[in-house]
C-alpha positions, -999 to +999 in steps of 0.1 A: +000+000+000+028+024+008+040+022-029+006+032-041+004+061-016+038+073-028+025+074-064-003+098-053+025+121-041+004+142-017+012+149+020-006+124+041-015+134+077-017+109+105-036+119+136-013+114+167-028+096+196-037+117+226-004+109+244+016+132+222+009+169+231+038+180+208+021+166+176+017+196+155+018+186+118+055+180+117+069+156+091+079+123+106+096+093+090+083+057+091+105+049+121+088+076+142+052+068+133+049+039+158+050+063+187+023+084+173-005+060+164-027+038+185-027+000+187-057-023+183-054-034+219-057+002+232-095+001+231-102-036+240-105-053+273-087-087+273-110-117+268-100-152+280-068-160+263-067-131+238-041-112+258-013-126+237-030-125+203-006-111+176-032-088+162-034-068+194-002-050+184-015-040+149-015-002+144-046+020+139-039+050+118-064+079+114-055+095+081-064+124+058-048+142+029-033+176+037-059+204+030-088+178+030-116+173+054-120+136+043-106+112+069-103+075+070-090+048+093-065+022+083-060-008+106-028-027+100-030-065+096+006-077+101-003-114+098-020-109+065+008-087+053+033-115+061+012-140+042+010-118+012+047-112+012+054-149+015+030-157-013+047-131-035+081-146-027+069-181-036+054-169-068+086-151-078+107-181-070+084-204-090+085-180-120+123-178-118+125-216-116+102-220-147+124-197-167+155-219-162 
C-alpha cells in the first residue's frame, strides 16, 4: 500500500494519539510513526486467552490528505501482510524456476 500512496504524491496526515501533546503537523519518518499511532489493543479489554493475540499490536492510523476534510481509518493487519509477502516470494521463485 505504501508504494501506491507514494504514487499519489500528496502529503498524508496521521492523527497522533492523545499521548503526544507535541504533535503539530510536523513531518515524521516511518520509524517515528509507531510512537504516534494507536494499537488495536488500546480500546479492548482482554478476553479469555486473547491477551497474547498477535493482532493486538496492529496499528490503527487515522489519516487524511493535507488540506482535505475527508478522513479514514487504516487498521494494520501484520499477519495478512506477512502471508501476502510470503506468497509473492513463492510466486517469484516459482516463476524464476520456470524460466530456467
